[in-house]
MOPAC internal coordinates of N, CA, C and O (Angstrom, degrees):
PM7 1SCF
backbone

  N    0.0000 0     0.00 0     0.00 0    0    0    0
  C    1.4748 1     0.00 0     0.00 0    1    0    0
  C    1.5064 1   108.19 1     0.00 0    2    1    0
  O    1.2310 1   119.69 1   -53.69 1    3    2    1
  N    1.3347 1   118.20 1   126.31 1    3    2    1
  C    1.4507 1   122.69 1  -176.17 1    5    3    2
  C    1.5409 1   112.87 1   -97.78 1    6    5    3
  O    1.2310 1   120.45 1   168.52 1    7    6    5
  N    1.3339 1   116.75 1   -11.48 1    7    6    5
  C    1.4540 1   120.08 1  -177.85 1    9    7    6
  C    1.5423 1   110.50 1   -65.85 1   10    9    7
  O    1.2310 1   120.60 1   -41.95 1   11   10    9
  N    1.2933 1   116.46 1   138.05 1   11   10    9
  C    1.4474 1   122.34 1   171.47 1   13   11   10
  C    1.5379 1   112.63 1    78.58 1   14   13   11
  O    1.2310 1   118.79 1   174.87 1   15   14   13
  N    1.3289 1   119.90 1    -5.13 1   15   14   13
  C    1.4278 1   120.91 1   177.80 1   17   15   14
  C    1.4926 1   108.94 1   -88.21 1   18   17   15
  O    1.2310 1   120.19 1   -38.31 1   19   18   17
  N    1.3057 1   117.24 1   141.69 1   19   18   17
  C    1.4293 1   121.76 1  -178.33 1   21   19   18
  C    1.5217 1   109.72 1  -112.38 1   22   21   19
  O    1.2310 1   122.21 1   -22.99 1   23   22   21
  N    1.3151 1   113.37 1   157.01 1   23   22   21
  C    1.4688 1   120.11 1  -179.93 1   25   23   22
  C    1.4957 1   111.59 1   102.36 1   26   25   23
  O    1.2310 1   120.88 1   -29.07 1   27   26   25
  N    1.3226 1   115.92 1   150.93 1   27   26   25
  C    1.4591 1   121.61 1  -178.01 1   29   27   26
  C    1.5145 1   111.41 1   -81.35 1   30   29   27
  O    1.2310 1   119.36 1   167.83 1   31   30   29
  N    1.3282 1   118.84 1   -12.17 1   31   30   29
  C    1.4618 1   119.62 1  -174.48 1   33   31   30
  C    1.4957 1   114.28 1   -67.89 1   34   33   31
  O    1.2310 1   119.27 1   160.58 1   35   34   33
  N    1.3280 1   119.01 1   -19.42 1   35   34   33
  C    1.4666 1   121.56 1  -175.74 1   37   35   34
  C    1.5305 1   109.87 1   -67.99 1   38   37   35
  O    1.2310 1   120.42 1   131.65 1   39   38   37
  N    1.3082 1   116.81 1   -48.35 1   39   38   37
  C    1.4656 1   120.43 1  -178.67 1   41   39   38
  C    1.5342 1   111.94 1   -83.08 1   42   41   39
  O    1.2310 1   120.09 1   160.78 1   43   42   41
  N    1.2924 1   117.44 1   -19.22 1   43   42   41
  C    1.4590 1   120.34 1  -176.90 1   45   43   42
  C    1.5086 1   111.96 1   -58.72 1   46   45   43
  O    1.2310 1   120.06 1   136.95 1   47   46   45
  N    1.3264 1   117.48 1   -43.05 1   47   46   45
  C    1.4467 1   120.57 1  -179.19 1   49   47   46
  C    1.5056 1   112.87 1   -69.80 1   50   49   47
  O    1.2310 1   119.82 1   159.96 1   51   50   49
  N    1.3214 1   117.95 1   -20.04 1   51   50   49
  C    1.4584 1   120.58 1   179.40 1   53   51   50
  C    1.5130 1   112.91 1   -83.42 1   54   53   51
  O    1.2310 1   120.25 1   166.65 1   55   54   53
  N    1.3316 1   117.12 1   -13.35 1   55   54   53
  C    1.4429 1   119.32 1  -177.22 1   57   55   54
  C    1.5132 1   114.25 1  -101.98 1   58   57   55
  O    1.2310 1   119.85 1  -177.69 1   59   58   57
  N    1.3318 1   117.89 1     2.31 1   59   58   57
  C    1.4432 1   120.21 1   178.62 1   61   59   58
  C    1.5260 1   111.12 1   -88.46 1   62   61   59
  O    1.2310 1   120.56 1   -35.19 1   63   62   61
  N    1.2926 1   116.54 1   144.81 1   63   62   61
  C    1.4691 1   122.47 1   177.66 1   65   63   62
  C    1.5206 1   107.89 1   -87.56 1   66   65   63
  O    1.2310 1   120.59 1   -67.51 1   67   66   65
  N    1.3259 1   116.49 1   112.49 1   67   66   65
  C    1.4619 1   122.50 1   179.93 1   69   67   66
  C    1.5102 1   113.44 1    50.69 1   70   69   67
  O    1.2310 1   120.16 1  -145.62 1   71   70   69
  N    1.3346 1   117.31 1    34.38 1   71   70   69
  C    1.4158 1   122.48 1   178.95 1   73   71   70
  C    1.5198 1   114.58 1    78.53 1   74   73   71
  O    1.2310 1   120.03 1  -173.79 1   75   74   73
  N    1.3389 1   117.55 1     6.21 1   75   74   73
  C    1.4598 1   123.69 1   179.92 1   77   75   74
  C    1.5012 1   110.09 1  -104.17 1   78   77   75
  O    1.2310 1   119.58 1   -40.77 1   79   78   77
  N    1.2828 1   118.42 1   139.23 1   79   78   77
  C    1.4446 1   123.89 1   174.18 1   81   79   78
  C    1.4936 1   108.58 1  -139.07 1   82   81   79
  O    1.2310 1   118.64 1   -31.31 1   83   82   81
  N    1.3283 1   120.19 1   148.69 1   83   82   81
  C    1.4425 1   122.60 1   179.82 1   85   83   82
  C    1.5397 1   113.48 1   -58.14 1   86   85   83
  O    1.2310 1   121.67 1   144.27 1   87   86   85
  N    1.3561 1   114.41 1   -35.73 1   87   86   85
  C    1.4675 1   117.83 1  -178.37 1   89   87   86
  C    1.5555 1   111.08 1   -66.36 1   90   89   87
  O    1.2310 1   121.18 1   137.72 1   91   90   89
  N    1.3342 1   115.35 1   -42.28 1   91   90   89
  C    1.4638 1   118.98 1   179.42 1   93   91   90
  C    1.5216 1   110.30 1   -67.06 1   94   93   91
  O    1.2310 1   120.55 1   139.55 1   95   94   93
  N    1.3215 1   116.55 1   -40.45 1   95   94   93
  C    1.4734 1   119.37 1  -178.11 1   97   95   94
  C    1.5231 1   112.16 1   -64.11 1   98   97   95
  O    1.2310 1   120.75 1   144.83 1   99   98   97
  N    1.3621 1   116.18 1   -35.17 1   99   98   97
  C    1.4369 1   119.20 1  -179.71 1  101   99   98
  C    1.5139 1   112.41 1   -67.50 1  102  101   99
  O    1.2310 1   120.29 1   151.68 1  103  102  101
  N    1.3381 1   117.05 1   -28.32 1  103  102  101
  C    1.4376 1   120.33 1  -175.81 1  105  103  102
  C    1.5096 1   114.59 1   -96.36 1  106  105  103
  O    1.2310 1   119.88 1   174.89 1  107  106  105
  N    1.3284 1   117.83 1    -5.11 1  107  106  105
  C    1.4569 1   120.99 1  -175.99 1  109  107  106
  C    1.5258 1   110.93 1  -119.21 1  110  109  107
  O    1.2310 1   119.72 1   -61.81 1  111  110  109
  N    1.3223 1   118.13 1   118.19 1  111  110  109
  C    1.4730 1   118.74 1   177.69 1  113  111  110
  C    1.5371 1   112.08 1   -66.41 1  114  113  111
  O    1.2310 1   120.09 1   151.85 1  115  114  113
  N    1.3433 1   117.44 1   -28.15 1  115  114  113
  C    1.4788 1   119.13 1   178.68 1  117  115  114
  C    1.5334 1   110.88 1   -68.96 1  118  117  115
  O    1.2310 1   119.87 1   139.49 1  119  118  117
  N    1.3262 1   117.86 1   -40.51 1  119  118  117
  C    1.4600 1   120.71 1   178.38 1  121  119  118
  C    1.5137 1   109.53 1   -69.24 1  122  121  119
  O    1.2310 1   118.60 1   144.97 1  123  122  121
  N    1.3326 1   120.27 1   -35.03 1  123  122  121
  C    1.4106 1   122.50 1   175.71 1  125  123  122
  C    1.5297 1   111.49 1   -62.69 1  126  125  123
  O    1.2310 1   120.81 1   136.54 1  127  126  125
  N    1.3087 1   116.06 1   -43.46 1  127  126  125
  C    1.4598 1   120.25 1   177.89 1  129  127  126
  C    1.5449 1   110.71 1   -66.02 1  130  129  127
  O    1.2310 1   120.51 1   137.04 1  131  130  129
  N    1.3388 1   116.63 1   -42.96 1  131  130  129
  C    1.4368 1   118.70 1   178.56 1  133  131  130
  C    1.4545 1   114.36 1   -62.59 1  134  133  131
  O    1.2310 1   120.47 1   145.43 1  135  134  133
  N    1.3620 1   116.70 1   -34.57 1  135  134  133
  C    1.4719 1   121.70 1   179.20 1  137  135  134
  C    1.5228 1   112.23 1   -68.67 1  138  137  135
  O    1.2310 1   119.93 1   162.59 1  139  138  137
  N    1.3136 1   117.74 1   -17.41 1  139  138  137
  C    1.4700 1   120.13 1   178.85 1  141  139  138
  C    1.5234 1   111.26 1   -92.10 1  142  141  139
  O    1.2310 1   119.16 1   168.56 1  143  142  141
  N    1.2794 1   119.22 1   -11.44 1  143  142  141
  C    1.4766 1   120.84 1   177.72 1  145  143  142
  C    1.5164 1   106.76 1   -93.53 1  146  145  143
  O    1.2310 1   119.92 1   -64.14 1  147  146  145
  N    1.3299 1   117.76 1   115.86 1  147  146  145
  C    1.4845 1   121.09 1  -169.31 1  149  147  146
  C    1.5251 1   114.49 1   -65.01 1  150  149  147
  O    1.2310 1   119.14 1   161.85 1  151  150  149
  N    1.3079 1   119.24 1   -18.15 1  151  150  149
  C    1.4897 1   122.23 1  -175.76 1  153  151  150
  C    1.5148 1   111.64 1   -90.38 1  154  153  151
  O    1.2310 1   119.09 1   176.68 1  155  154  153
  N    1.3368 1   119.35 1    -3.32 1  155  154  153
  C    1.4414 1   121.18 1  -176.81 1  157  155  154
  C    1.5362 1   111.68 1   -88.23 1  158  157  155
  O    1.2310 1   120.78 1   -22.05 1  159  158  157
  N    1.3038 1   116.12 1   157.95 1  159  158  157
  C    1.4559 1   120.56 1   175.12 1  161  159  158
  C    1.5111 1   111.69 1   -64.21 1  162  161  159
  O    1.2310 1   120.69 1   143.69 1  163  162  161
  N    1.3196 1   116.29 1   -36.31 1  163  162  161
  C    1.4796 1   120.35 1   178.98 1  165  163  162
  C    1.5003 1   110.97 1   -60.92 1  166  165  163
  O    1.2310 1   119.42 1   139.08 1  167  166  165
  N    1.3244 1   118.70 1   -40.92 1  167  166  165
  C    1.4722 1   122.03 1   179.18 1  169  167  166
  C    1.5151 1   112.25 1   -65.83 1  170  169  167
  O    1.2310 1   121.53 1   137.41 1  171  170  169
  N    1.3362 1   114.68 1   -42.59 1  171  170  169
  C    1.4572 1   120.94 1   179.73 1  173  171  170
  C    1.5369 1   110.22 1   -65.65 1  174  173  171
  O    1.2310 1   120.79 1   138.91 1  175  174  173
  N    1.3046 1   116.10 1   -41.09 1  175  174  173
  C    1.4434 1   120.80 1   179.67 1  177  175  174
  C    1.5370 1   111.42 1   -69.36 1  178  177  175
  O    1.2310 1   120.12 1   139.92 1  179  178  177
  N    1.3063 1   117.37 1   -40.08 1  179  178  177
  C    1.4545 1   120.56 1   176.49 1  181  179  178
  C    1.5315 1   110.32 1   -62.46 1  182  181  179
  O    1.2310 1   120.06 1   138.75 1  183  182  181
  N    1.3333 1   117.49 1   -41.25 1  183  182  181
  C    1.4654 1   120.60 1   177.69 1  185  183  182
  C    1.5295 1   110.25 1   -63.11 1  186  185  183
  O    1.2310 1   120.75 1   138.07 1  187  186  185
  N    1.3244 1   116.17 1   -41.93 1  187  186  185
  C    1.4638 1   119.95 1   176.89 1  189  187  186
  C    1.5091 1   110.78 1   -60.86 1  190  189  187
  O    1.2310 1   120.13 1   134.24 1  191  190  189
  N    1.3085 1   117.35 1   -45.76 1  191  190  189
  C    1.4639 1   123.35 1  -179.96 1  193  191  190
  C    1.5269 1   109.80 1   -59.15 1  194  193  191
  O    1.2310 1   120.06 1   132.88 1  195  194  193
  N    1.3100 1   117.49 1   -47.12 1  195  194  193
  C    1.4604 1   122.39 1   179.85 1  197  195  194
  C    1.5486 1   110.33 1   -60.87 1  198  197  195
  O    1.2310 1   120.63 1   135.35 1  199  198  197
  N    1.3087 1   116.40 1   -44.65 1  199  198  197
  C    1.4654 1   120.71 1   179.34 1  201  199  198
  C    1.5254 1   109.70 1   -62.72 1  202  201  199
  O    1.2310 1   119.64 1   135.15 1  203  202  201
  N    1.3096 1   118.29 1   -44.85 1  203  202  201
  C    1.4561 1   120.98 1  -177.89 1  205  203  202
  C    1.5310 1   112.04 1   -65.58 1  206  205  203
  O    1.2310 1   121.43 1   140.48 1  207  206  205
  N    1.3356 1   114.88 1   -39.52 1  207  206  205
  C    1.5110 1   117.75 1   177.26 1  209  207  206
  C    1.5245 1   110.49 1   -64.74 1  210  209  207
  O    1.2310 1   120.47 1   138.46 1  211  210  209
  N    1.3190 1   116.71 1   -41.54 1  211  210  209
  C    1.4685 1   119.99 1   178.99 1  213  211  210
  C    1.5058 1   112.13 1   -62.77 1  214  213  211
  O    1.2310 1   120.00 1   134.10 1  215  214  213
  N    1.3103 1   117.60 1   -45.90 1  215  214  213
  C    1.4616 1   121.63 1   177.93 1  217  215  214
  C    1.5052 1   111.91 1   -63.17 1  218  217  215
  O    1.2310 1   121.01 1   134.99 1  219  218  217
  N    1.3378 1   115.68 1   -45.01 1  219  218  217
  C    1.4842 1   120.08 1  -176.74 1  221  219  218
  C    1.5582 1   111.33 1   -64.58 1  222  221  219
  O    1.2310 1   120.49 1   145.18 1  223  222  221
  N    1.2903 1   116.68 1   -34.82 1  223  222  221
  C    1.4617 1   121.64 1  -176.97 1  225  223  222
  C    1.5419 1   113.00 1   -68.87 1  226  225  223
  O    1.2310 1   120.33 1   162.02 1  227  226  225
  N    1.3528 1   116.97 1   -17.98 1  227  226  225
  C    1.4589 1   120.70 1  -178.30 1  229  227  226
  C    1.5413 1   112.37 1   -75.54 1  230  229  227
  O    1.2310 1   120.05 1   154.16 1  231  230  229
  N    1.3182 1   117.50 1   -25.84 1  231  230  229
  C    1.4748 1   122.70 1   177.05 1  233  231  230
  C    1.5190 1   113.09 1    59.16 1  234  233  231
  O    1.2310 1   120.17 1  -136.36 1  235  234  233
  N    1.3208 1   117.29 1    43.64 1  235  234  233
  C    1.4637 1   120.57 1   173.98 1  237  235  234
  C    1.5331 1   110.08 1  -120.89 1  238  237  235
  O    1.2310 1   121.18 1   -25.22 1  239  238  237
  N    1.3024 1   115.36 1   154.78 1  239  238  237
  C    1.4807 1   118.52 1  -177.66 1  241  239  238
  C    1.5373 1   110.30 1   -68.60 1  242  241  239
  O    1.2310 1   119.24 1   147.57 1  243  242  241
  N    1.2856 1   119.05 1   -32.43 1  243  242  241
  C    1.4705 1   120.63 1   178.13 1  245  243  242
  C    1.5138 1   110.37 1   -65.43 1  246  245  243
  O    1.2310 1   120.43 1   138.23 1  247  246  245
  N    1.3135 1   116.79 1   -41.77 1  247  246  245
  C    1.4711 1   119.59 1  -179.16 1  249  247  246
  C    1.4962 1   110.75 1   -71.80 1  250  249  247
  O    1.2310 1   119.08 1   146.67 1  251  250  249
  N    1.3213 1   119.37 1   -33.33 1  251  250  249
  C    1.4661 1   120.72 1   175.13 1  253  251  250
  C    1.5580 1   110.22 1   -61.89 1  254  253  251
  O    1.2310 1   121.34 1   135.73 1  255  254  253
  N    1.3332 1   115.04 1   -44.27 1  255  254  253
  C    1.4676 1   120.05 1   177.65 1  257  255  254
  C    1.5357 1   109.88 1   -59.85 1  258  257  255
  O    1.2310 1   120.60 1   138.27 1  259  258  257
  N    1.3348 1   116.47 1   -41.73 1  259  258  257
  C    1.4494 1   120.75 1   179.63 1  261  259  258
  C    1.5527 1   112.33 1   -66.07 1  262  261  259
  O    1.2310 1   120.99 1   145.54 1  263  262  261
  N    1.3385 1   115.71 1   -34.46 1  263  262  261
  C    1.4707 1   118.43 1   174.61 1  265  263  262
  C    1.5451 1   110.32 1   -59.86 1  266  265  263
  O    1.2310 1   121.37 1   134.57 1  267  266  265
  N    1.3234 1   114.98 1   -45.43 1  267  266  265
  C    1.4664 1   118.11 1   179.88 1  269  267  266
  C    1.5103 1   110.72 1   -63.52 1  270  269  267
  O    1.2310 1   119.43 1   138.31 1  271  270  269
  N    1.3248 1   118.69 1   -41.69 1  271  270  269
  C    1.4606 1   122.28 1   179.37 1  273  271  270
  C    1.5392 1   110.85 1   -64.79 1  274  273  271
  O    1.2310 1   120.04 1   140.09 1  275  274  273
  N    1.3298 1   117.53 1   -39.91 1  275  274  273
  C    1.4679 1   119.67 1   178.85 1  277  275  274
  C    1.5339 1   110.10 1   -63.12 1  278  277  275
  O    1.2310 1   120.29 1   136.21 1  279  278  277
  N    1.3144 1   117.06 1   -43.79 1  279  278  277
  C    1.4347 1   120.09 1   179.26 1  281  279  278
  C    1.5298 1   113.25 1   -64.80 1  282  281  279
  O    1.2310 1   120.35 1   138.08 1  283  282  281
  N    1.3229 1   116.94 1   -41.92 1  283  282  281
  C    1.4321 1   121.21 1   174.72 1  285  283  282
  C    1.4993 1   112.80 1   -60.45 1  286  285  283
  O    1.2310 1   121.77 1   134.93 1  287  286  285
  N    1.3590 1   114.22 1   -45.07 1  287  286  285
  C    1.4639 1   119.35 1   178.56 1  289  287  286
  C    1.5129 1   111.86 1   -61.93 1  290  289  287
  O    1.2310 1   119.79 1   142.07 1  291  290  289
  N    1.2816 1   118.00 1   -37.93 1  291  290  289
  C    1.4906 1   121.54 1  -176.80 1  293  291  290
  C    1.5161 1   112.78 1   -76.88 1  294  293  291
  O    1.2310 1   119.83 1   138.43 1  295  294  293
  N    1.3455 1   117.92 1   -41.57 1  295  294  293
  C    1.4573 1   120.21 1  -167.44 1  297  295  294
  C    1.5252 1   114.87 1  -115.45 1  298  297  295
  O    1.2310 1   119.19 1   167.39 1  299  298  297
  N    1.3334 1   119.16 1   -12.61 1  299  298  297
  C    1.4575 1   119.60 1  -175.11 1  301  299  298
  C    1.5379 1   110.48 1  -115.43 1  302  301  299
  O    1.2310 1   120.46 1   115.45 1  303  302  301
  N    1.3008 1   116.72 1   -64.55 1  303  302  301
  C    1.4655 1   121.62 1  -178.51 1  305  303  302
  C    1.5368 1   109.07 1  -160.96 1  306  305  303
  O    1.2310 1   120.66 1   -24.30 1  307  306  305
  N    1.3188 1   116.34 1   155.70 1  307  306  305
  C    1.4543 1   118.10 1   177.53 1  309  307  306
  C    1.5265 1   112.59 1   -61.64 1  310  309  307
  O    1.2310 1   120.84 1   -41.14 1  311  310  309
  N    1.3141 1   116.00 1   138.86 1  311  310  309
  C    1.4669 1   122.29 1   177.44 1  313  311  310
  C    1.5236 1   106.85 1  -103.99 1  314  313  311
  O    1.2310 1   120.64 1   -53.80 1  315  314  313
  N    1.3267 1   116.39 1   126.20 1  315  314  313
  C    1.4594 1   119.77 1   177.83 1  317  315  314
  C    1.5149 1   110.31 1   -67.15 1  318  317  315
  O    1.2310 1   120.57 1   -35.58 1  319  318  317
  N    1.3124 1   116.52 1   144.42 1  319  318  317
  C    1.4537 1   120.56 1  -178.63 1  321  319  318
  C    1.4921 1   112.29 1   -77.35 1  322  321  319
  O    1.2310 1   120.10 1   180.00 1  323  322  321

């Protein structure tokens, strides 16, 4: 329950992709190393983050739809091509 709780930390944990955030990765040499190894969760999450940022920056309705499909494919269920 988020009502009545103060502080930005409550929602902060809900906005991270698999516990990874760009701010944490920039400050941690271990996360930077893990992001360079393609088989790690950190690398896959960083690639997802980069893809989402690229799509979001285009500001088109097609790319917004693709952002939603990428997130569903990653975290909910596979989306057929």
